[in-house]
C-alpha positions in Angstrom: 0.0 0.0 0.0 1.4 3.4 -0.9 2.0 5.7 1.9 -0.1 8.8 2.2 1.6 12.2 1.8 3.2 13.0 5.1 3.0 16.6 6.3 5.3 17.6 9.2 3.9 19.3 12.3 5.9 22.4 11.6 4.5 22.6 8.0 1.0 22.1 9.2 1.3 24.8 11.8 3.0 27.3 9.4 0.4 26.7 6.6 -2.5 27.0 9.1 -1.1 30.2 10.6 -0.5 31.7 7.1 -4.0 30.9 5.9 -5.7 32.2 9.0 -3.8 35.5 8.9 -5.1 35.9 5.3 -8.6 35.4 6.7 -8.0 37.9 9.5 -6.9 40.5 6.9 -10.0 39.9 4.7 -12.5 39.9 7.6 -11.0 43.0 9.2 -11.3 44.9 6.0 -14.8 43.7 5.2 -16.1 44.3 8.8 -15.1 48.0 8.6 -16.4 48.5 5.1 -19.7 46.6 5.5 -20.6 48.2 8.9 -19.8 51.8 7.8 -21.5 51.3 4.4 -24.5 49.7 6.1 -25.0 52.7 8.4 -24.5 55.2 5.5 -26.9 53.4 3.2 -29.4 52.4 5.9 -29.0 48.7 5.2 -29.6 46.4 8.2 -28.6 43.4 6.1 -25.2 45.0 5.3 -24.6 45.9 9.0 -25.5 42.3 9.9 -23.1 41.0 7.4 -20.4 43.3 8.9 -21.2 41.9 12.4 -20.8 38.5 10.9 -17.3 39.5 9.6 -16.5 40.7 13.1 -17.5 37.3 14.5 -15.2 35.8 11.9 -12.3 37.8 13.3 -13.0 36.3 16.7 -13.2 32.8 15.1 -9.8 33.4 13.4 -8.3 34.3 16.7 -9.6 31.0 18.2 -8.1 29.1 15.3 -4.7 30.8 15.7 -4.8 30.0 19.4 -5.7 26.4 18.8 -3.1 26.0 16.1 -0.4 27.2 18.5 -1.5 25.0 21.5 -2.6 21.8 19.7 0.9 21.2 18.3 2.7 21.4 21.7 4.6 18.3 22.7 3.2 15.9 25.3 3.9 16.7 28.9 3.3 15.3 32.3 -0.2 16.6 32.5 -1.0 15.7 28.9 0.8 12.5 28.1 -1.2 12.0 24.8 -0.4 15.5 23.6 -2.6 18.5 23.0 -4.4 17.5 19.8 -7.8 17.9 21.2 -7.3 21.6 21.6 -8.4 21.7 18.0 -11.7 19.9 18.8 -12.3 22.3 21.7 -11.6 25.3 19.4 -14.1 23.9 16.8 -16.7 23.7 19.6 -16.0 27.4 20.5 -16.3 28.3 16.9 -19.7 26.7 16.8 -20.9 28.4 19.9 -19.7 31.8 18.5 -21.8 31.2 15.4 -24.8 30.2 17.5 -24.6 33.4 19.6 -24.0 35.6 16.5 -26.9 34.0 14.5 -29.3 34.4 17.4 -28.5 38.1 17.8 -28.8 38.7 14.1 -32.3 37.0 14.1 -33.5 39.1 17.0 -32.4 42.3 15.4 -34.0 41.4 12.1 -37.3 40.5 13.8 -37.2 43.9 15.6 -36.8 45.7 12.3 -39.6 43.7 10.6 -41.9 44.9 13.4 -41.3 48.5 12.4 -41.5 48.6 8.6 -42.2 52.3 8.6 -38.6 53.0 9.8 -37.1 51.2 6.7 -35.2 53.3 4.2 -34.4 53.0 0.5 -30.8 51.7 0.2 -28.4 53.5 -2.1 -26.1 52.1 -4.7 -23.2 52.0 -2.2 -24.9 49.3 -0.2 -25.3 47.0 -3.2 -21.7 47.6 -4.4 -20.3 46.7 -1.0 -22.6 43.6 -0.7 -21.3 42.3 -4.1 -17.7 43.1 -3.1 -18.2 41.1 0.1 -19.7 38.2 -1.8 -16.8 38.0 -4.2 -14.2 38.4 -1.4 -15.7 35.7 0.8 -16.1 33.2 -2.0 -12.4 33.6 -3.0 -11.4 33.3 0.7 -13.5 30.2 1.1 -11.8 28.4 -1.9 -8.4 29.4 -0.6 -9.0 28.2 3.0 -10.7 25.0 1.9 -7.7 24.2 -0.4 -5.3 24.6 2.5 -7.5 22.8 5.0 -8.0 19.8 2.7 -4.2 19.5 2.1 -3.6 19.6 5.8 -6.6 17.4 6.6 -7.6 19.7 9.4 -11.2 19.6 10.6 -10.8 22.9 12.4 -9.5 24.7 9.3 -12.2 23.0 7.2 -14.8 24.3 9.7 -13.3 27.8 9.4 -13.4 27.5 5.6 -17.0 26.6 5.5 -17.7 29.4 7.8 -16.3 31.7 5.1 -18.6 30.0 2.6 -21.6 30.8 4.9 -20.4 34.4 4.8 -20.5 34.4 1.0 -24.0 33.0 1.0 -25.0 35.7 3.6 -23.5 38.4 1.3 -25.6 37.0 -1.5 -28.7 37.2 0.6 -27.9 40.8 1.5 -27.3 41.7 -2.1 -30.6 40.3 -3.1 -32.3 42.0 -0.3 -30.8 45.4 -1.3 -31.8 44.8 -4.9 -35.4 44.1 -3.7 -35.3 47.2 -1.5 -34.2 49.4 -4.5 -37.1 48.0 -6.5 -39.5 49.2 -3.8 -39.8 46.2 -1.5 -38.0 47.7 1.5 -38.9 44.8 3.8 -36.6 42.5 1.8 -33.5 44.0 3.5 -34.4 42.9 7.1 -35.7 39.6 5.6 -32.3 39.1 4.1 -30.8 39.9 7.5 -33.1 37.3 9.1 -32.1 34.6 6.5 -28.4 35.3 7.2 -29.0 34.9 10.9 -30.8 31.6 10.4 -27.9 30.3 8.1 -25.3 31.3 10.8 -27.4 29.7 13.5 -27.7 26.4 11.6 -24.0 26.3 10.8 -23.0 27.0 14.4 -25.2 24.1 15.5 -23.5 21.7 13.0 -20.0 22.8 14.0 -20.7 22.6 17.7 -22.3 19.1 17.4 -19.5 17.7 15.3 -16.9 19.0 17.7 -18.8 17.7 20.7 -18.8 14.2 19.1 -15.1 14.4 18.5 -14.5 15.3 22.1 -16.5 12.2 23.1 -14.0 9.8 21.3 -15.8 9.5 18.0 -14.3 6.7 15.9 -12.8 7.0 12.5 -15.1 6.8 9.5 -16.0 3.3 8.2 -13.8 3.8 5.2 -10.8 4.8 7.3 -11.5 2.0 9.8 -11.5 -0.6 7.0 -8.3 0.9 5.4 -6.5 0.6 8.8 -7.7 -2.9 9.2 -6.4 -3.8 5.7 -3.0 -2.3 6.5 -2.8 -4.5 9.6 -3.8 -7.7 7.9 -1.3 -7.1 5.1 1.5 -7.0 7.6 3.7 -10.2 7.3 3.3 -12.5 10.4 -0.2 -11.2 11.4 -2.8 -14.0 11.1 -5.8 -11.9 12.2 -7.0 -9.2 14.5 -9.8 -8.3 16.8 -10.9 -5.4 19.1 -9.8 -2.8 16.6 -10.8 0.6 18.0 -10.1 4.1 16.9 -10.8 7.5 18.4 -10.2 11.0 17.2 -7.7 13.4 18.8 -7.8 16.7 17.0 -7.4 15.8 13.3 -5.5 12.6 14.1 -6.5 9.2 15.3 -5.4 6.8 18.1 -5.7 3.1 17.5 -6.0 0.1 19.9 -5.9 -3.4 18.4 -5.3 -7.0 19.4 -3.0 -8.8 16.9 -3.3 -12.5 16.3 0.2 -14.0 15.9 1.6 -17.5 15.7 1.9 -18.7 19.3 5.0 -20.8 18.4 7.1 -17.7 17.8 9.5 -16.3 20.3 8.4 -13.2 22.3 11.1 -11.1 20.5 9.7 -12.2 17.1 6.1 -11.5 18.0 7.1 -8.1 19.3 8.9 -7.3 16.1 5.8 -8.1 14.1 3.7 -5.9 16.3 6.1 -3.0 15.9 6.1 -3.5 12.1 2.3 -3.3 12.1 2.4 -0.1 14.2 4.9 1.5 11.9 2.8 0.6 8.8 -0.4 2.1 10.4 1.3 5.4 11.3 3.0 5.6 7.9 -0.2 5.0 5.8 -2.8 6.7 8.0 -3.3 9.9 10.0 -2.6 8.0 13.2 -0.6 9.5 16.0 -0.3 6.5 18.3 -1.0 2.7 18.2 -1.5 0.5 21.2 -1.1 -3.2 20.3 -1.8 -6.4 22.3 -0.4 -9.7 21.0 -2.6 -12.7 21.2 -1.0 -16.1 20.4 -2.9 -18.4 18.1 -2.3 -21.9 16.9 -0.2 -22.8 20.0 -0.7 -26.2 21.7 
């Protein structure tokens, strides 16, 4: 079996930091432009989109913090390392989106209850909404490319967060167009839709992260691939009690290996070590705990 592309810890950390700083720059610029333009053009949807970009800045800060801490070496208090800092960061990301989405929904509902206070939105608002849409879509594609290469669930979550922003900018742009055509209520409706999208995505991220923190196993495809790698190791006659659990974006594996009971202890140990090396080489596994079970002995 060909080995997967190995990416060093330093390379993962550097690439994640670089991509997140790009996201910080884009979100900071958009937050300022969207909020100011939203107030100037009287667009609640644009202001909501700007607040969403501010939440993204906080999310990026969480990602940077997690990227720094999750790659720290194991210590006395954390003998298995700090990989789960990424899972915790993804949970925080989800909670931030839940809070942000709820606040956006409440503000939109408040504006919908006072339609007489709505204004016609100028061309500036539409231009900024379209600019935000294009910027967020480009950012999403860039972040997803980096996250997929690094196989980082936290960065993938942040990338799809950027995609939700591009959809929200699209809703805002459509709301502004409707407002300019005389349907002023469409702007707060767009803000409401954006809030619901953010709320849903926050719930998905938080639930996924919570499952990872509860020792969620690898996918069926990855489980079967690890099993095949073990069974292809010379000297292994079978296996049982194969278990996997997520730690950050990596996996830990426990397995009982069935080896010829007539072999010497040293020989059985060598076979188990070979299996361990093959698993860690071909899969995103950070540690393997093996137990040798003799079979075929008298």
